[in-house]
Structures are given as structure tokens and as C-alpha cells.
N, C-alpha and C positions, 0 to 999 in steps of 0.2 A: 775572619769575622770582622764585623764593623768595629772600629776603635771605640772603646768605652769612654764616654765623656760625662763627667759628673755634672749634675744639675742642682747642686746645693746652692743655697743663698750666699750672699756676700758675707753674712755674719758667720758662716762656717769656715771662711778662709782664715788661715793663721794670721794673727795680728803682729805686724812688725814692731820692733823696738824703736821708739822715737827719741832721737838725740836732742836733749833740751837746748843745748847751745846752738845746734843747727836750726831748731825751731825758732829760737829768738833772733836768728840772723847774726850770731856772733862768729860762726865759722862754717866751712863746708865739711860735711861728714861723708866718709866712704863706707856706707852701710847698705842695707837692702833697699832703702828708699831712694827713689830718683828725685833728689832735692831740686833739680832745675824745674822739673814738672810740678813739684809741690809748691815752689815759690810762684810759679805762674798761676797756680790755683789760688794761692793767697791773694795775689794782686787782682785776679779776676773777681774774687769775692769782695775785695775792697772796691772794685769798680761798681758792683751791683749795689753796694751800700752807700755809694757817693751821694745819691739824692737824699737819703736819710741824713747823712752827715750835714749837707747844706741846709736842709730843712731844720735840723736841730739847732744849727748855729743861728739861723735867722730867727727862729722862735725864741731861743734863749736870749738873744740880743734884744728882741722886742720886749720881753718880760722885764729885763733889766732897765731898759729905757722907761717903760711905764712906771716901774717902781721908783726910780731915782730922779726922773726928770723934774718934778716940782721942787725937789729939795737939794739938788746938786747943780753946780754951775753947768750950763748946757754945753759950753764949748769942749771941755775935757771929755764929757760923756759922749758927745757926738763924735769927737775924734776917735775915742775907743771903739765906738760902734762901727765907724767906717773901717777901721783897721780889721776888726773881727770879720765884717762882711767880705772885705776884700781878700783876707787870708782864707776864709772858708771857700770863697769862689775859686781862688787859685788852687786850693787843695782838691776841690771837687773836679775842677778842669783836668788836673793831673791824673786823678783817678780814672775819669772817663776816657782819657786818652789811651789807656791800656785796653784796647778792644779785643774782640774774640780771636782775630787772626794772630794776635800777639800772645795768646794764652797757651802756647805750646811749651815754651820753656822760658825761664827767667833766671837771672844770675843773682848772686848774693848782693851785688851792688844795686840791682834794681830794687830789692827789698829795703836796703839801707837808705834809699832815697826818700822813703816814707817817714824816716825818723825825724828829720827837720820839720816836716809838716806837723807831727805830733807835738814836738817841742814848742813850735811857734804858737799853735793853738792853745797849748797848756799854759804858756806864759801870758797870752792875751786874756785867757779866762781866769787867771789868778789875780788880775788887776781888780775886778769888782770885789773879790773877797778881801784883798789886802787894803785897797783904797777906800771902798765904800762899805765894807762889812762892819765897820765900827760905828756906823750911824746910830744915834741915841734912840731913834724911834723904833719901838718894838715891832710895829707893823712893817716898817721898811726892812728890818732884819729878816723877818719870817719870809716875806715875799722874795727877798734877794736870795736867801739860802735855798728856797724852793726852786728858783730858776737855775741856780748852780747845780743842785743835785740832779735836776732834769738833764742838764747838759752832760754832766759826768756819766750818768747812766746811759743816756742815748749814745754818747761817743764811745763808751766801752763796748756797746753792741755794734756800732757802725765800724769800729776799727778792730774788732775782736779777731778777724781773720789774720791780722798781722800782729802777733802777740807783743813784740817789742814796742811798736808804735802805741798800742793800746796801753801797755804798762807805763810808758813814759808820760802819756797824757794823764792817766789816772793818778800816777805817782805825783806829778807836779800839782795837780788839783788837790790831792789829798793833803800834801804838805802845806800848801798855801791856805787851805781851808782850816786845817788844824791850828796853824799859827794865828790866823785871824781870830778864831774863836777863843783861843787861849788869851789873846790880847784883850778881849772884852770880858774876861773872867768867867768863861763857861767851859771849864775843863772837861766835864762829862760830855757836853755836846761836841767838843773837839775830839774826844776819844771816839765818839760814835761816828764822826765824819771820817776819821782815820780808818776805823774798822770797816765802814762801808766801802771806802776806797780799796781796802785789802780784799774784801769779798769780791768786788768788781774786778780787781786784778786777777784773782784766782779764776773767776769765771771766764775772763778773757783768755787766759792761758789755756784753760781746759777746752774752750771753744776752738782755739787755734789748733790744739793737739787733735781734737776730734775731726776737724776739717782735714788735717793731714792724713789721718788713718782712713777716713772715708775715701779720700781721693786715691790713696795707695791701693785700696781694695778695688776701686773702679778701674784704675790702670791695670791691675793684675787681671781682673776679669776681661778687660778689653784685649790684653795680650793673649790671654788664654783662648778667647773666642777667635782671635785671628789665627792662632796656632791650630785650633780645631778646624777652622775653615780650610786652612792649608792642607791639613791631614785628610779631610773629607775629599777635597779636590784630588789630592794624590791618590787616595783610596779608590775613588771612582775611576781614575785613569789607569792605575797599575794593580789594584788589589784583585784578589781571587773572588771577592764577594761583590754583588751588584745591588744597588739601591733601587727601591721601587716605592710607589705610593698608589693607593687606590682610594676612591671616594666612597661615600656612604652606600652607593649602589653597587659596590665591588667592581667598578670599572677602573682601568689603569688611568691614573691622573698624571703621574710623572714617573718616568723610569730612565735609568742611565742608559746610554747607547749600548753599552756592553750587555746589559740585561736583555735588550731587544735582539741584539745580534746573536746572543746565545740561544734564543728561541727560534732563530731563523726568520725574524720579523724585521720590518723596516722601522728604525728608531723614529722616523717622522710620522708614521701612521699608527704606532702602537697605542697611543693615548686614546682612551674611549673604548677600547676592546675589553670585554669582560675578563677579569683576571684568570678565572678557571679556563676560559676559552684559549687564552694565550698559552696556558700550561699544557692543555690536552691536545692542541693541534687539530689534526684531522678527525680525532675521536669525538670532538665536540658535537658534530652533527649526529652521530650515532647514539650519543647519550650513554655509551658504555665506558665508564670510568673505573679506574682502580679504586679499591676501598680507601686507600690513603687520601685520594682527592676528595672523596665524600667526607672523610674526617676533617680535611682542611676546610671544606665548605662549612661544616658545623662550627669549627673554631672561629671562622670569620663572622658567622651569624651570631655567635655568643659574645662578640666584641670584647674578648679578653686577650691579654698578651700570651704569646707562645714562643717557644725557642727550640731551634734545631729540629724542626719537624720534617721527617723525610717524606718526599713525594716523588712518584715517577713522572718524568716530563718527556713528552714526545717531541723530538727535534728531527724534522724530516721523517726518515724511516727508522731512526734509531731511538731507543728508549734510554734516557739518562736519568740519573737520580740526583735530586737537589735536596738541600736542607734549607728550610725557610724559617726565619725568625721575624716577628713583627709585634708592634704595639699599637693599640687604637689611639686615634687623635680626637680630642674634644676641644671645643672653643671655650671661652671664658664663662659661658652660660651653661656648659655641660652638654652641649649639643654634639652628637656623634658626627665626625667629619670623614671618617675612613680609617685606613691603616697606613702606617709607614714601616718599612722593614728592609731586610736584606735577604739575598739568596746566594747560595754557593753550590757549585757542582761538586758532588762527592762520589761520582760514579767510580773513579779509579780506587778511591779509598774503600768504597763498599765492596768492589771486586776483590781487593786485597783482603778485606775482613772475611769475606766469604771463603776465600782460599785458606786463610788461617783457620777459620772455623772448621773447614773440611779436614785440614791437616790435623787439627786437634781431636776430631771425632771419627776419622776414618783411617783404616790401616793402609799404609803406603804400598805395601806389597800386593795385597789382594783386592783393595778397594772396598772391602767390607767395613761396616762399623767397627770401631775399636772398643776396648774395654770401657772407656769413659762413656761412649755413646750407648753401649749395651746397658750399663748401670743406670743411665738416665732413663732409657726406655723401660727398663724393668721397674724402676721406681714409679714411673707414670702408670704402668700396667697395674702395679700393686695398689696405687691410689684409686684407680678406676674400679678395680675389683672390690676394694673395701667400700667405696661409695655406693655401688649398686648391688652389693652382696653377691658378686659373681666370682669366677675363678680365672686364674691365669697360670702360666706354666713357664718353667725355666729348665733348659737342657744344657748340660756341659758335655762337650765332645772332645775326646782325646784320640789322636791317631795311633793305631797300633803299628809297630815295626817301622815307624817313620825315622826314628833315630838311626837305625841301621842303614837306611838309604842315605841319610844326611852324612853319616860318618864314612861310609864306603865310597860313595859317588861324589861327595862334595856338596858344599852349601848352595852353589848355583843350581844344581839339579834339584836339591831339596826345595829351594825357593820356587822353581817352576812347578814342582809337584804340588806345593801348597796352593799355587794359583789355579791349577786344574781342580783341586779339591774344592776351592772356593766357588768355581764356576758350577760344579755339580750341585753344591749345597744351595746356591742361589736359585737354581731351577726347581728345588723342592719346596721353596717357601713362597707364600702369597702375601697379600696385604695384611693378613692377620698375624703373620710371623715376621720376625726380624732375625736374620742370621748375621753373626759377627765373629771376629777373630779376637780372642783374648790375648794371644801372644804365643810364640813358638808353634807347636802343633796342636794347640787347644782352640776350639771354637765353641760358640754358644748360640742358643736359639731362645728368643723370647716369644712366647705365644700370648698375645695380648688378651684374648678372650677364649676361654675353654668351655665349650658346651658339653663335651664328651671326653672324659679322661682317657678312654680307650683310643680316641683319635690321636691323642698325644703319643701314646705308645706305638700306634701304627706309624706315626711320623718318625719316631725314634728308630724303629726297625727299618723304615725306608732309608733313613740316613746311613745306617750300617750297611745295608745292601748296596746302596749307590756308591759309597766311598770304597767298598771292598772290591769293586770291579777293577780289572787291571788298567794301568796307565802306560801310554807310550810317551816317554820323555827322552829326548836326545838319543834316540835309537836304543833306549833301554826299556824293557818291559818290566814295570814295577808293580809289586803287589803289597798293598798295605791294608789295614782294616780300621775299624773305629769302635771305641767303647763309649757308651752314653750313660749319663746319670740324669734322671728326671725328678723334678720336684714340682708339686702343684701348690700354688699360693691362693689364699693364705693358709691353706690346710697344713702345709709343711713348713711354714715360716710366715710370721706376721709382718716382717720387714723384708726389704730387698736383700739386705745383708744375710739375714737368716735363711732366705730361700736359696741364695747362692751357696751358702754353707751346706744346706741339705742336699742340693744337687751335686756338690763336690763329694759328699760322703757316698752318695749313690754311685757316682763315677768311680770312686775308689773301690767300691765293692765289685763293679764290673771289671776293673783292671785286675783285681785280686782273683777273679774267677777265670782269668786267662785272656780276657779281651774278646772283642767281636760280639758282645752282647750289650743289652741295656738293662738297667735296674732302676726301679722307682724307689724313692726314699721311703724308709721305714724307721719308726722311732728308735728301734734297737741299734740302728747305725750310729746314733749319737752316743749310745752307751759304749759301743765298740771304739768310737773315736776318743771318748774320754779315757777309756782304758788304755788306749795306745798313747795318749798324752801323758798319763801317769807313768806308764811303763818307760817312756822316753826319759822323763825326769829321773826315774830310779836308775836307768841305765847309765846316765851321765856320771853317777857316783859309784857305780858298781865296782870298778877296778880299785879305786882308792879305798873303798870301805872293805875290801877283802871278800867280796861276795862271789867273785869268779874264781874258778879253778880249772885245771886241765885234767882230762882223762886220756888214756893212751890205748888205742886199739891195735892189736898185733897185726902185722903183715907177714905172711909166711911164704916159703917156697912152695909153689903149687905141686911140685913133683914129690918133695920129701916131707913137706909139712913143717920144716924147720923154721925157726924165727929169723926173719931178716931185719925187722925193725918195727916201729910204731907210727901210727898217725896221731898227732896231738889234736884233741877235740875239746873245744871250749864249752864249759858248762857254767850256768849261773843259778845260784840259789839265793833268792831274796827272802829276808826275814819275814815279810808279810805275804808275798805272793807264792812263796815256796819255790820249787824247781820250775824255771821258765824254759820251755823248749827252745832249742836253737832255731828251729824253723820260725819262731815267733820273734826272737830278739835280733837275730843276725840280719834279716832284711831291714829291720828298724834301724840298726846301727849303720847300715849302708845308706839308707835314705837321709839320716840325720848327720852324716859325715863323721860319725864317731868311730867308724870301722878302722881308720888309720891308727888312732891311739890304742884301741883295743887290740888290733892286729900286732902292733909293736910289742905290747905286753905279752901276748901269746908267743911271739917269736923269741923274745929274750928268756921267758920262763922255760920254754921247751929246750932251748939250747943249754941253759943252766942245768936242767934235769938230765939231759942226755949225756952231758959231760961228766956226770957223777956215776954213770953206769960202769959196771966192771968190764963189760964186753963192748966192742965197737958196733953196737946195733945202730941202724939208721933212725932218724927222726924226721917225719914228714909234717910240714906245716902248711895249712891252706893260706893263700895270699889273695886278697881282693884286688879288683881292678883299680880301686881308688889308691891303694898302696903303690901299685906298680907305676901309676902315672905321677907319682911324687918323685921329683928329681933327687930327693934326699934318701930314697928307700935303699939304694945300694949301699950307701954309707951306714945306714942303720943295721943292715945285715952284717957288714964287716965289723961294726962295733959289737954286735951281739956275739959273733964268733970270737972276737978278741977278748971280750970281758968274761966269757964263759970258758974259754980254752977249748972249745969243741973244734974238732977237725972239720974243715969245710966239706970234705967228701961225705961226711955222715949226715949232712943237712940236705934235705930234699924239699924244695918249695913246689907246692901244687898250685897251678894256675888254670883258669878256664879260658875257653875260646873268646869270651866276651871282652877280654883285655885288648884284643886286636881290632875291635870294631870302630874305634875312634879314628877319624881322618887325621893323618899326620901324627899318629900316636907316638908318644915317647916311651911306651912300655917296652918295645923291642930293644931300644938302646939301654934301658934299665936292666932288662934280662941279660944282655950281653955283658954288662958290667958285673952282674951277679955270677954268671958263668966263669968270668975271668978270675973270680975268687976261688973257684973250685967247687962251688955248690952245684948239686944236682937239680934238674928241673923235671917236673912231671906234668903232663897235660891231662887235666882232670875232666871227667864226664865227656870224653870224646864221643862225638856222634849225636849228642843231644841238642847241640846248638847250631850255629852257622859254620859247620865243619868245612874246612878247606885244607887241601894238601899244602897250600902255601905256608901255613903256620909251621908245619913240620919241616918244610924245606929251608925256611929262613932261621929257625931257632933250633938249637941242639938240645932236644929233650932226651932225657935218659930213659923215660918210661911213658907209657900211655895207660890211663886208667879207663876201663870199660864200665859204663854205668850199670848199676844194679838192675835197672829196668830190662836191659838186654839179657842179663844173666837169668833173671826170673822167667822171661819170655822163652828163652832157649830151653830152660828146664821143663817147660810145658810143651816142648816140641814145636815151637813156632819156627818155621823154616827161615823166615826173613831174619829173625834174630840170630839164628845159628849162622846164617851166611854172613851177617854183619860181623859177628865175632871172629869168624875165620878170616875175613878180609882184613880186619884190624890187626890180627895176629900176624898175617902175612906181611902187611905193610910195615909193622914194627920190626919184624925180623929182617926185612930188606934194608931198613934204616939203622939196624943195630940197636934197637930199643927193646926194653922189657915191656911186658903187658901185665897189668894188675886187674884181676876180676873182682869187682866190688859186690857186696851183698850175698856172699856165699854162706848159706845158712844150713845146708844139709850135706851129708856125705855124697849123696847122688850128685848134687850140684858141684861138689869138689871134683868128683871123678869126671864130670862133664867138661868143666873148664880146663882140667888137665888134659883131657883128650883133645880138646879144641886147640891146644897149644899155648895156653896162658902160662906165663912163667911165674906169676905171683898170684896170691889170693888173699882176700880180706873179707871178714864177715863174722857173724855170730857163731858159725861152726867152729871157728878157731879162737874165738874169744870176744866177749863184749868189751866196750871201752872200760879200761881198768883204772882204779885209783892209783896214785903215784907209787904207793908202797907195794901194791901187788905187781905193778909193772916192773919195779926194781927186782922183786923176787923172781919174776919170770925171766928176766935177763940173766940173773945169777944162776938160775937152774938150767939155762940153755948152754949147750956146748959151743966151744969156739968154732968147731967145724960147721955147725949149723949157721952160726952168725955169718961166717965167711961165705956160705952158700948164698 
């Protein structure tokens, strides 16, 4: 930008400190004032007042002659008059000899040369006071003293630019006048003469000081103007901004060569071209200008200053962006003369800003608007809907089964899958909708104007159908789905934040329903969310407050019915909510990362209880994926066994297939460390998830648990379920593993699982989950042979 130059008056400049002795010519001072230039200014002022000095001397001499000639001998009086006139002429000639070309600098010696002049004139003018002032005639005295006072005053003015010379003359005259008046017995008049001389001396000193200060300011301004001129010349030659001026008709009056060359014009012919024509180039003839150029024209017509105004400039075939600043010019009568300003090319800066803006508002992976852009668009849509009494909508989309793809095939494949999903979603939206990525596998849609809420639901279903079609990524055929939550504003939320919250609750309901569906927001979802929030707060203190306890469900030998052990099951009884079902609080504990602390308490409590039993019955404890992915979990198991004294072989940890779904999982290493302790492992709910024989091949499980769903289906004669159970039993036997059938509730189901080859059974037919005391009694009543079986 153009260097800023202050236009303040000289009075606003800081006043330098004036050294009194330097001002009087007694010494050279090393301060902020250039005394050589100041002394030249003093001598130059003395030169200007030389005619006044000479005229004063001649006039005063004439008055003295007229007053004293009839009464004093003419020869002494004439001699004095000749001396005064000659001395005054000599002094005036010396003063006039210091001409303009010499007024650049002067030395201390040059100033001191004026002191003898003052002394000579002072002594000559003390003669009338001392020699003739005692005349007896009152008329002579009055006229004489009037002439002397005129000379003193006029000389104080004429010599005031050189304070020491003025002070010497006034001092000599004051002393001689006071002495003469005292001699004639007029002490009061003598005192008045001395005081007048003092006042004149002070005035002369002040005038000399003022002269120095004014000249110092003038020199400072001149130096600054010279510096500014140098800066402006350097600025025009090397700066990134270009100077220009236009006249009152908005034609280029003056422009720096770089300004013309930047427009692709000849610096010699640019003057006289309309300013807007120079900026628009070939577009001038068509009259089709950018809106910014119309706005610039309005600003020029308004004759008001403006700053950093962006305009597109056509240079050959390329469009550049300039920032223009300008101020109007007026003459001393207030007549408008045009504008003076600067322009700078900010094209690269603007491109960088646009790139930064895009990076800040668009997702780098998919190219879709990001969370910030989505929130801004939603806020605008809400404002428009509120303004016109209309509706808008917000949809949150969560991909189903995407995590499994990401964990099993890796993040690069997951990223490419997200890009494919984004491409499909973009094809579903038009100008009324904006699709964006919130982060991870979450997307969102803003519908700016909703005329038909059912249309929003149709769009939600179309999103589910489109996303659910198979993908071919890196020679993998991938199947995912989508869950959608829909909220209509302002019905489901008066602000953008509230609408997002409502859509999130609707999405949570869709995920809770198994995914692959959409749900619209309903007010009761807020109630459920609040209940969940309160439940989470209560769950955080449940263990410390003793609200949790374990129950123990028997596991029996499927052939004999004898007790093998128990599965420890967590129960929670809240003083206000009562018994909270595990299906309600266990998923909540997993989502809120409380499961690790709660699971450790369950493990330690179960080990302590099993160690107290009279017979070596096994104790099975469910372990979450979160626990197994903790590097410290194996140490926790070892500490629980050591502190309780339980034999490792009596502890069986039940894990589900979900623990193997993370890429580069540490769960396998943790399981190996647990097996090294002698602890048994059981694969729970086999066949209900992402079943893979690789899990069984790489991890030494002691048993496989068959989900109750298969058992109940098989009891109803479902052939597929029966075939699955037989296959699992055969697989387990080939690997040397036991099989446990869950959910056996009747004797018929018991006989069926036994006939299918299951080695163990568990369910209400053999016993419901028992309180700790009843479990102890059951162990005590069981024979050692049964336990051993």
C-alpha cells in the first residue's frame, strides 16, 4: 500500500528544547536543533530588519538634534550625530551583506560578530542620556527621553532575532538611562526606564526563541517532505502499488508507468482515457461490466474516499483482481478536481484466500461441504424459513457396516468407499438441497425449502436405496447401508442447533432399529434422550454406590445335567429407577466407555466369589471388546486371579467375534497373554456376527457358545437352524472344543441339543440367574463327580 504521510500542521510537531546559552551565542550545543542553520536564520532575520535599524537610527538622531540644537553647543552634538549615522550605516551594511545564498549555515563566530555592533550603538546612544539628559529645561528632557525610548524600542525589535545583541543594546541603554534619571533626582522615572528595558529584553529573548522554534519546525517539515518525496519515488519505481489520478470527468489525468503497463496500455497514451475504460479493457464497448465496477463508478460519482475496494480488471484475455483506494481532490475554493489514489494487484492473494476458504468449508476427501459449511447453510435456511413462514429440513446420514469395511480392509479402501458414497449422494441432490460430510461415515443434507414433508421422506428413502447398492472398490465387492434421521424446521427445532439435535435423535432411533431405515423426529425422542442422559449419570456412580451386583446362571453337562459352573451376570438396581435391564445399561456403558471399569469390577467380584466355593466349579465372565483392546487387561486378569486365589483354569472369559473386527487389532495379542495364564476362552454368540473360521484357527478357544436364537429355531423344527447347530458341533469336536447351547428353557430343548451333540447347556430349564447365596448352596449340594464332569 501507499506509505502513509501525516498532513498535520507545523504546530502539531513536537517542540524541541532550546538551549539558552546556545540561543544567546555563548556556546555550541549538541542537541536536536541544527544550530548552524538556526544561526543562519537569525542573521537572515537581522538582514531583513537592517532597513528598520537604519531608519530608527536616523529618525532618533534627527529628534535629538531638533531637541538639543538650540541649547547645546553644535560641534559636540554634530560630532555625535555623525558618529551615530556612520555607525548605523556600517551596521546596516554588515547586515545586508548576509544575503540569501549565505543563509544556509552560519557559525557561532558569525553571530558573535554582531555583538560589537550592539555595544557600539548602545554606547553611542547612552551619550545623549548621560551628557544631555540633565538639561534643566523640562521640555528638553521630555523630548529627549521620548526620542531615546523610541530608539530603544525600535532597536529591540530590529535586533530581536539575535538575542545577545539585543540584550546588550537594551542593557546598556537601560543602565545609562536609569543612571541619568537618578542623577536628576527622578528615581521613579529611573525605575520605570529600567523596568521598560527589562520588559524589552524579555521580549527580545522570547522573540529570538520563537524564531528558533519556528525555523526548527520549518526545517523538520522540509526534511520530512524530502523524505516523503524520496519514498514516493521509490514507491512508484519498486512498490507493489501504483499511483493514479483522474480529473473531474473521471478521465486518467496522471498515472505511474507501472499502472499503465499492468493494464497492458502505453504509459504515453493512457492519459485522457476514461478510468473505467482502462479497467474494463475490451468489455468497455459491450457495456457488460462486473457488479464491482458499477459499484466503483457509484463511489467515484459520490466523491467520497474509499479504501481497499476490490474490482475485476481485464488485462488482455486474463481477469485480474485489484484493490483500489482513493481520496477526492478539491481546490482552495472547494471545487472538485478529481481523485488521487493507488491500486494493487491482489489476484494471487485472492486465489490463496479462495483456496483457504474452500479448505475451511469443504471436506478434503470427498469434496463435499464440511460441518462448518453445513451449519452455515442450515442457519441461513432456518433464517429464510423464519422470515417467510416456510419450512426447511435437515437429514443426518450414518453408514451401516462401514466400520467393518474400514477395520477389515483398511483405511485406504474405506476412504475410497466414502468417495463413492459421496458421488452417489451428490447425484441425488439439486439446487434446493446441499449434501455434506460431517466427518467419519456421517453425512448430512440441508433442504433449503420444503413444500412437501413427504418429499423429504422420499429423498431419505432414495438415499438409503442408493447407498445400499453394492460397490466395487479395489476388486472388492462391498455392501453397506445407511440410516437416516429427519427433522423439519422450525417445527422440530427453532434454531439450527436444535434442528441438528432433533435429526440426531431421529438417526439414533434408526440405528437402534437395526439400520437401513429412516425415522422422522418425534417429540418423545427428546424424552428418551433425556432418560438416557440421566441413566448415564446414574451409571457412572452405580458401582461405587453399591447399586450393582452379580447373579450366577448354572452351566450344566448336557448329557448328565450335572453342574459344570456358572456364568456371572451383572445386574443393576437403582434406588429411583428400580431394576434396570442389562439390555438397557450395557450398550450405554459401551458407548460411554464405562464398560472397562465396570467389567473390571465384575471380573474381580466373580473371581473372589468363585474362590470361596467348596467345589472347583468354573466361573464364566463376559468381556467386552473395549477391555480386550486395552494393553493393561491381561495384567488386570492376572491381578484378579492372584488377589482372589482362584485357579486360572476355573476362569473362563467369554468374548464375541466383534473383538476381531478392528484392523491391526491388539485383542489377539491380549488373548494370547491371557491364555498363557491358564485361563479358558469361550467364543460367545458364534454364528450371529461376522463369523470366520480364522478366529478359531488363530485363537485357542476351549468352547463355542451357540446363540439361543438357533436353539429356539431348531426346537421349532427349522432345518437351517438344526443344520447350523450340527455344523458348529462338528467343527468344535474337530478342534477339540466344547459346545454350549444357550437359552435351553424346556426338557424337549434339552433332549434336542443333547441329541445334536452339544456338550453343555445353559438356560432357564436348569436354573435362572441365582443370587450369590443360592449359587453357593447349589455348589455345595453338587457332587464332586458332577463338577469334574
